[in-house]
N, C-alpha and C positions, 0 to 999 in steps of 0.2 A: 503495498500499497506508502510507501514511504515512496517509489517510483515514478509513483503513479503521481501523487502529493507536488512532487518535486518541479513533477513534467504542464502540472497542471498552470504551479506556483512561475517556469519559466515561459506558462505561455500569459504569463499576464506582465510581467516583470521586462520579461527581452530576457537573451541569456549574459548581456553586459551584468546581473545581476546574480545570478546563479552562481556563482566563485564565492561572492565577496554571502548568498543567503548562507551554501558548505561553512564557508568558515567558521563563518558567527554561530548556525545552528554544530554544532562542531563541538565548542567553545559553552555555550550557556551550557548542553547535554554533558557535557566532565563536570562541571561545576557539577550541573546536578543529580548526578548517578554517582559522583566522590560525595556529594554532603549525604545521598538519600545509602549512599553503601555505609555509611557513616553509625547512618541512624537503624536502621534496617538487623533483623536480625542473620540475611544471608551475607553478608558482607560483599564479597565483592561481586556475588552472584545475583547479589541486585538485580532488574532487568525493569528498566524504565523505558514506553516508547520514545521513539528519534521524533512522532507525526510532529507535538506538540509543538516541539523546538524550533524543527522547521516553518508554522505559518510564525510562531515569535519573529523566528531572525527575517521571514519577508515584511511582517509588518515593520519590525527596523528600515526594513528597506526604504520601505515605503515613506512613513514619515521624516526624513532625514537619514538616511542613511546611504540613499545614492549619492550627497557630499563626499559620504568617508568610500565606496564603494571607488569613487575616478578618482578622489587622490594615492590609491588604493594602486587602482589599477597605470596610472600618471607614473608612482614610483619603482615597479619590476616592471611592469607592462604598455611601454610607451610606443613600438608599434603598433596596439590598438584600440587605443586612443586617440 
């Protein structure tokens, strides 16, 4: 389901926003996963869904993250911008 969600997000925001969304959702998901693993009894085997983090990263991109994404793209991939 995450691939379908990411494809839908890509259709909405465009392909240039996808690297920012993947990176941001991975960072937020990693922090949330570490916090959940410390609280839960399962430890590092705690399973959390990734879709909400993709949606949150897409919202961040839509509400101001585009400027961050353009800066990041120009920093590392200036030929694409």
